[in-house]
N, C-alpha and C positions, 0 to 999 in steps of 0.2 A: 504494500500500500504505498502511497506517496502522502508522505507528512509534512507538515509546516516546517518549511528552515528558513533562518534567513538566508541572502543569497550569498553573504561571506562563508556562511557556512557550508553553503552548497559548493563553492570552489573547492573545500578541502575535502567535502567527501567524494567530490567527481575525482579529485586527484589519486586517492583510494581505489575507486571505481575503474578506473582506466586500466591500472595494475589487475584489478583481479580479471576485466572484461578480457584482457592478453590472453590468458591461461584459456578463457570460453573461448576463443577464436580460435585457437589451436584444435579445441575438440570438433570445431564446427567447419573445418577444412574439406572434409570428406562430402561435404554438402556444399562444395564452393562455388558450382557453376551449375545452371540448368541445362539440358540439351538444347545445341543450337544458340547459348548465349556468348556468343563469338565479341558480341557488343560489349558486353559485360567486364571482357578482360583488355578493353583497351584501354589505357593508360591517359591518354588523352584525348580523349572523346571529344567530339565537336557539340555545341551547342545544339540541342533539338527543341525549335520552338514550337508551338502549336501548327499545328498543318492547316491551311485554311479549307473551308468546304466543311463536309460532314451531315450526318442528317440526324435530324433529332433522335431520342431514343422512347423507345413505345412499351408504357410500361404494361407488363402483366400480373396481376395482384393475384398471389396464390399457385400459379403457373410455371415459377420458373424451378428450372432445377436445384437451384437452392433448397426450395423448399424438400425436397427428397433427401437430400446429402449433404454432406456437409462441405465446403469448402477443401482447398488443399493447399500444404504449410510448404516453406522452402525456404530455406537462407541462402540467398546468393551474395557473393563477395568480389569486389571490384579495387583492383589495385588504387591505392590512394597515398599521400604524403601525410604525413601526421596521425595515422592511423596507429592503431598496434600492430606487429609484424607489418606492415607497409598495407593491410588488406582492411577495406571497411564493408561491412556487414550492412544486409539489407533481409529483413524479414518480409516475406511478401505470400500474401493470403490470395487467392485464388477461386472464383467460383469453376461450378464443376461446368465442363465442356471447354471447345475450343477457344484459346485466345485471340480478340480479333479487334480491329481498330475502331469499331463500333462502340467495345467495353467500356466502360470510365474508368478513372482509375483517382484512386484519392488518396496522395501521398500525407504520411503522417508522422508530425514529428515530435520527438517523447521532451521530458522535460530536464534540468540541469542536472539533479541527482540522477538518473534515471539510463536505460538504452531501448534499442528497439526490442530486446528483452520482455522489459517492464512490458510495453505495448502488447504484445502477443500473450506475457504470462497473465495479464488483467481482464482475458478473457474476451477482446476485443475484436475477434474473429468470429466466434461462436456469437456476441451480442449481433455483430454487423449482419451475420449471414440470417440473421431473424427478422431485421431490417428490409433484407434484400427480398426475400418471401415475400413479408405484408406487402411493401411499395410495388413488388414485382418488377424492379430494375436491380440489375444484380454489375457490380464492378469488384473491381481488383483495391486492393488495400495495399502499401508498400509502405512498410518504418524503416529508414535509413539510422545507422548506428551515428551519432552524433556529439558522440566526445572525442577526446584528441589525445596523444598518450603522453605531453605535460600535465595534462589535469585541468588546463585553465577552462575558466568558464566560458563556453566558445560563442555563445548568440546565435547558432546557426550561421556563422558570419567567416568570412575568409580574413584570416590576421592579418593586420597592418603592416608586421613584420615579417611575413613569408611563412610563418612556422605550418600554417595547416590552410586549407582553403575548402570548407565543410561546404560554405553558399554554392561553388562551384560543380562540387559534387552531389549537392541535393538536384541543383537545375540543369545540369548538362549530365555529368556522370550517371546519376541515378534513372533518370528518366529513359535512357537510352538501354540500362539494364535491364529494367523493369518490362520496357515497351517492346524493345527489338523490332521486328520489323513490322511492327502494328503501330506504329507513330500515331497517335492519340492528336483527332483535331482540338484547340486549346479549348471549345468549349466542353469538351468530354475529359478534361483535367484539373482535379482541384487539390489544393493543397489545406491541412488543419495542425492542429497540434494541440498539445496541454503546458501549460505554464510556459517556461522557456520557449517550447515548443509552438503555443501560441501566438506569443511575439515572433516565432522567427514564419509563421504560417504569414501573418500579417504584413511583415517587411519581406518576406522574398515573394509574396506574390506584387505587390507593389514596387519593386525592382523589378521586376520579370512578368510583366503585364501581358507579352506577348506568348508566357508557356502557363497561366492559371487565368480560369475565368470567375473560380470560386474558391473563397477562405471559410473555414470555420476556426474560430480562438475555442478554446478553452479555457477560461483561468489566463487568459494571454495581458500584457501590458503591452500598451501602445505607443510609450518612451523609449529611447534608449537608457538601460541599465547592466552597466557592463563593467562589473567588479574586476576583469582579469585586464580592461584596457584594451580587450580584441579591435579594437576600431580604431586604437590612436589619434590622434588629432583631428579625424572626419566623421564624429558620431552620425551628427546630421540626418547623412549619406543614409544612413540605415533606421532612421527614426518612422515608424508609420503614420506619426502626427505630422512630421516633414514631409512627407512623400505624398501629398493629395493633390496638390496641382502638377505633379508630373504628368507629362502625355501618356496617353493609354490606359492611366487606371481608372478612371470615372466609371469604367461598366464593369468591374470587378464585383463580385456579391460578395458580402462579406454577412456570416452569423457569429456571431459573439457571447458567448457564454459566460455566468461569474454566479459563483454560487454566495448564496447570501451572506454567509459568516466567511466568506474568504478575504481575510485580513494579513496573507501573506507577504511581508516586508520588501522593500524593494530598497535600493539606496538612496530613495527619496519617495517617501507617503509608501505606498503599499499598493498592492492590487485592486483592493477595495475602490469602486466606482470606476476604475477606468474603462470596462466597456460601455458604460453610457456617456463618459465623456469624449471616446472616441466615436461611437455612433452620433453623436450629436455633431461634430466633423463632420463627419458621413454626410448626414440627413442634410446640413448647410449646403450640402455641391449636389445636391438632389441623386444621392447614389444609395443603391441598392443596401440595405443592412436590416437585421433582423437580429435583436437583443431576448435573453433567456436569462430569469435569475431562478434558479432551483435553490431547494431546502440545500444547506449544507454546505463545508468547506473548499479546499485543497486537495482533494481526494480523489478516486475513481468511485467512489460511491455518490457522489454529487456528479460525475461526470457522464458514465455512461448510460443512466436513467433518460439522457436528453437526447441517445443516438435516434430515436423515434421523430421528434423536431428536426435533428440534424439531417437525417436521412430526406426526409420528407422537402426541407429545404434544398440540398442539392439537388434533389429528383426534378424539383420545379427549373432549375436552370437546364439539365441536362435534357430534360423532353421539350424545351423550349426550342424556336427555328433560330438559326445560328444568327448572328451578329449584333449590333450594342444594342436594339431595342429589346433581346429577348433578355439580355441579362438585368436588364431594369425593369423586370414586370410585375415585382411589389409594388 
């Protein structure tokens, strides 16, 4: 269970976490590459933005394959600087049946003291399988590992000093590794995350608007909170609340989830109130945003029960006709 920690404490925990994770990754090497995943092994993969075109998804509530059997799971690994043993893993959960470029993908980013395995072990795959059956829309789930070997608080970014490049990994290498030959159109690609990952989902979607059309932030924050100085002297370039007027961001759809009792401290202030603060800024610009305030604090027990609302939000974007008007239908 993800417990509430100060952000500075989180950095110390993350340092120990990376050491422990190195051993775990070695054990996962036997599951390192899925069949045909040559692109996943490319160390210098080029960026894969959302392809143009594509058709909207057509829901079939109660009639998709996920209603009858669970999805498949694998850990794929991709060479990456700054990761333990030079390999960065991604937990991938796929619905039954063949992959194709009409199947949406939801990328999920974990918190500062957790890993991709915590997302898996929290039961996210099973919980979202249920929502796939209910909604009648299946999708791939992909959770990359966002720690670095030195234990810094990465904020899902590229380090200003060049020690690691996790933003580049998520937005380029992970997309190639997960989607392979079936590159999704931008409108079928979403990014979400929990705590630091909720910040990352907002920041990366706005820094890469050609790659993601939707973002879901569970317990995120929308200003820079960078205890390890990952961004050096240029933090505003990574602050969601400073990116709202950048080209291409206005049609990104946002869902912001914040527990009523979530007071997780940041360097300045806390997470409490961040969802409504950022939502107000989005609404001022006529952007699509939905907020949700469930009972509870900074835990999976607060976040997982909101999956039905989150999936309904994503499905509305995935089933709309493509184009700017589609993403602003709320």
